[in-house]
N, C-alpha and C positions, 0 to 999 in steps of 0.2 A: 473225367479222371481228375483227381486232386493234384494240386501243385505239391511237390515234395517239400519245397522250402516252406510253404504255409503250414503243412502238417508237422514239420520239425519245429517251427517257431510255436505252434500251439502245444506241443509236447514240452518244449523247453520252459514255456510259461507256466504250465501245470507243474512240472517238476520243481521250479522255483518256489511256487505257491506251496507245495507239499513240504519242502524244506523248511520254509518259515513256520509252518504248523507243527512240525516236528520240534522245531527249536523252542517254540513257545510251550509245547507240552513238557519238554524237558526242564524248562524253568519253573513251570508250575510243580512239576514233581519234586524239584529241589527245594521249593518253598514249603511244600507239604512235609517232607522229611524234617525241615527245621521246626515246623509248628507241631508236628505229631507228638513228640515228648511232652510239650506244654499242655496238649489236650489230654494226654494220658494222665498227667498230674491232677488235672481238675476234674477228672472223670468221677471220682469218689464224691466230690462236693456236689456235682451236678446231679448225681443220681440221688442224693439226700434231698436236694431241693425239689427234683421231679417226684420223689415219694411224698414229700409234704404237700405238693400241689395235688397229687392224686388223692391223698387223704382229705384234703380240703374239699375237693369237689364231691367225695363220696359221703363224708361226714362233716357237713358245714357247721352243725352244733358243736362237734367235738373242737373244731378250730376256734370257735367262739369262746368255748370254755378255756381253752388253751391260752388264748389272747387275754381273757379275764384274770387268769391265774398269773400270767406274766406282769400285769399291770398292778396286781394286788400285793406284790412284794414277795411272792412266792419264789424261791430259787429254782432254776432249771436242773435236771438231773446232770451229774458230772458227765462231760464229754458232749453234751448238747450245746451247740452255739446258736445264738440268735442269727436268723438269716434275713438279710435284706433282698429285695427284688433285684436281680441282675439283668442287665440289658445285654444282649449279644453284640 
């Protein structure tokens, strides 16, 4: 037969541990709520960069021509910004 005091101590320890985990998850959720609007603002820019990367891997000659046109003094179409590599 188990000692009731030992079982109670184990349950209290487990309860305290779960309480800490819940608190950490709540803090993480709060930080995500703060960051989510920033991610939404950058979503359009990120999609444009990802599209360019996909095009570059599909059509490497087209990207080389685009790079050559950019260095030859040709102007980019209106609304297109030059992009630099972004690190996460």
